[in-house]
N, C-alpha and C positions, 0 to 999 in steps of 0.2 A: 504494500500500500504506500503510495508516494505522497499522500496528503497527511500531514501530521496535525495533531490537535494542539493549538497554541494555548498559552496561558490566558485565563479569563481576565477581563477588565471590570473594575467595580462599577456597580450601577450608579447612575446620576441621581442626585438628591436635591430636594428643594433648597434654594440658596446657592447652588453651584453656578459657576460661570461656564457658558458654552460659547464657542466662537463660530460665527458664520463667515465662510470664506468663498471666494469666487475662483474656482479652479479652471473654469472653462469660459463660457460666454458671459456677456454683460447682463447685469441683473436689473429687472424692472423695478422701479421705485415703489409703485403702489403694491405690487406683490410682496416686495421685501417688507414693507410696513406691516402688512397683514401677517406675514410669517413671524416677524419679531414679536408682534402682539400676542400671537398664540403661544410662543415659547415663554414669554414673560408671564402669561396667565398660569403657567405650570409652576411658577415660583422660581424661575431661572433668571439669572443675569445674562444678558446677551451682549457679547462684544463683537462688533463688526470689523472684519478684516479691512486693511487699507485699500484693497482692490475691489471691494464690493460695490463701491459707488464710482468706479473709474471705467475707462475704456482704452483699448490699445490705440496708440497714436495714429496708426495707419490701417490696421485690420479690424474693422468694426464688428467682426464676429467673435472677438476675444475681449475679455474684461480688462486685461492689461497685458503688459509684456510677459513673456514666459518667465523671466527671472523674477519679476515682481510677484507674479502669482505663486511661484515656488517659494519665495521667501515668506510670503504671507501665510501659506499653508504650514511651512516649517515653524515660523514663530508661534503660530497658534498651538501647534502640537507640543512645542517645547516650553510653553508658558505654564509654570507650575499651578497657576490659578485656574487654568482651563481644564475642565473634566471631559468635554466632548468637542470635537471639531466636526462641523456640519457643512456640507456643500450647499450653498444657497440655491443653485440651479445647475443644470447640465449645459447642453449645447455642444460645443466642441472645443478641445484644447488641452484636456488633462494630460494626454500622451506627450504633448510638446514640452511639459515641464518636469516630467519624471526624472530625467537625467540631471536636472538642476537641484534636486532635493538632496540634502545631506542625510541619507538614510542611516548611516552609521550613528549619527547623533540621535535620530529618532529611536533607533533600536535600543540605545542605552538610556533613554529617558523614561520617566514614569509612564506606564501604559495608559493610552488615551483611546477613547471611543471615537471612531470615524463613522459618519453616516452620510449616505448619498446614493444616487442611482444614475441610470442612463450613462452619460459620458464619464461619470465618476467610477464606472466599472474598471477603468484603467488604474485608478488609485486603489481600489479594493485589491486588485491583483498585485500591485506594487507593494502595498503594505503586507500582504500575505507572504510575498517573496522575500522582502528585505527586513521586515520587522517581526512578523510572525504572530501578530495579535488579531483576534477576530474583529469583524467590522459589521456594519448594518446596511443592508440594501433596503432603502426606504425612501418614500416620497420626500421631496426637498421643499423647505419652507417658502421659497420665492418662486413657486410654480403653480400653474393652474390646477394641478392634480393634488395639491395639498389641501384637500377638503377636510371637514371635521372628522370623518371616519379614518382617513389616512393619517391625520394628525394624531388621533387617539392610538392608532397602531404604533406610531413612532414613540409616543409618550410611554406606552406600556413597555416597549422594548428597551427604552432608555432607563426607566425607573425601576422596573421589576427586578428582583434578585434572580440570579441564575436558577434555572429549573425548567421543568417540562412545560411546553407551550404548544398548543395545537393550532396549526394554520390551515385554513381551508376556504373554499369559496362556494357559493350556491350553484354556480355554473361549472364547477370542476367536473371533468369527464375523464374516464379511464381510456387510455389508448392501448395499454398493455397491462394486464393485471399482475399482482404479486406484491411482495414486500421487499424493501431494501433498507440497508443501514449504511451510513457514511457521513463524512464531513460535507457540509454544504459549500459549494463553489459556484462561480459563474456570474451572471448579470446580463448586460445588454449584448445581444448577439452581434450587432454590427461592430461594437468595440472589441469584443473577444476575437472576432475574425480578423480585425485589423491588427491584433497583437501577435499574430503568428510570426515567428522569427525574432521577437523581442526577448530581452533577458528575462522578462517576467512571465513568459509563456510557460505554463505548467500543465501537463495532462491531468485530466479529472479522474485518474485511476483510483478506484476504491471510494469515490465520492458520489454524492447526489448532486447532479448538475442542474442549476437554475438558469433558465433562458427566457428572454422576453425581447420585444422590440416594438417600434412604432413607425408607421408611415412607410413601410417597405413592401414592395410588390412581391407576390408569392415567388416569382422566379429569382428574385434577389435573395429571399430567405433560403431558397434551394441552393443558390450559389455559395452563400456563407456557410451553411451547414456542410455542404460538400467540401469546402475549404478546410473546415475544422476536422471533418472525418479524414481527409487525406493527410492532414498535418499530425494526426494521431491524438488530437485533444480528447476524443471520446474513448480511446483505448482503455479498457478495463473499468469504465464507468459503472457504478452500482445501480443507479436509478436516475430518472429524469423528471424534474418538476418544471413544467412549461407554463409560463405566466401569461400575461395579456399580450395581444397582438393588435393593438389599437390602430385603426386605419390602415391595416395591411391588406390592400386589395379591397374589392367590393363585396366579397363573399368569404366569411370566415370558414366555411366548409372547404374552400380551396386551400386555405392555410393549413387546416387540419390534415388534409390529404398530403400536402407537401411534407409536413412534419412526420406523418406516418410512413410515407414512402422513404424518406431519407434516414429515419432513425429506427425503423422496425428491425433492421438487421442487427442492431445492438442486442436485442433480446432481453431488455431489462424492463422492470416495472416503470410505467410512464403515465403521468397525469398531465392534462393540459387545461387551460383556462382557469388556472389559479390566479387570483387577483394580485399578481406581482408585476410591477413595472409601471408603465404609463397608463394608469387606469384610476378612475375615482375609487376611493376607498382602498387604495393599494396597501397590501400587507407589508409589514416590516420584517425582513428575513435576515437573521444573523448568519453571516458567512464565516466559515472557518470553525464551526462548532458541530458536534455530533448531532445527527438527526435520524429519524425513521420515516420512510415513505410508505404509506399504505395506498397503493394505486387503486384498490378495489373500492375504497371509501373516499378517495380524493383528498386524503389528509396527510399533511406534512407535520410531524411532531418533532419540535426542537427539544433535545434532551439536555441541553445546557445553554445558558444565555451568555451574552458578552460580559 
């Protein structure tokens, strides 16, 4: 089994300070204000990173320069007063800053919770590879998908002590029955496929792989799954927890058939349409921790928290 179980990070408590950082795209001011208000309503102190209200001088799809975003993320992680670092939103750009982060310093610092989704998948993989602490795949505060249900899922994941937690969705559907155990890995399909060949690329051997995406046509989902299959990412995977596929083509049945066609040969328990990813009420999934997948009931049980 190539995926090890890292040390757990202590839960967040009322009165703690959390840092919101912009690791990728620029942050909408109104969405940021709403997200901060929600976090503060939980009794948290919110510290905004220096790049949250800025923009790259020439590339308007980035919140700031790569070096500035990397330093912002690094400073938040190393700040002894900060208990959790949360990506304000996704977009694009996290991969660009990975080489600029002092991972050795982060590895020797006090363990910190990192939460984010979408483009932050690149940071989840980097933290797993270079630091070895679990992270939270969860809806981000300055996004349209941070509705009250998704916010509550994040709150529970941040505040609750380690222990068993069941994750499921009303529309969850079995693609292949069975039970599987393994550490949770994965995230956004597009970002994972783009990581092939990078230093952080690690096969999901012995793990339960979580996958989701948004706005991708079925043939592009096919292409990215095929790339990961050929690169060996799925070799030895124990189970598949497939999340939401919002706006992926005009017919979700086509997406389901693509997933079934590409992944059936793995022969592992598989569930799809779990509310993970770009979806209202998105679940908060701790990556890098042991879990059990019951594909027959569409239930993912986390057996240890962050």
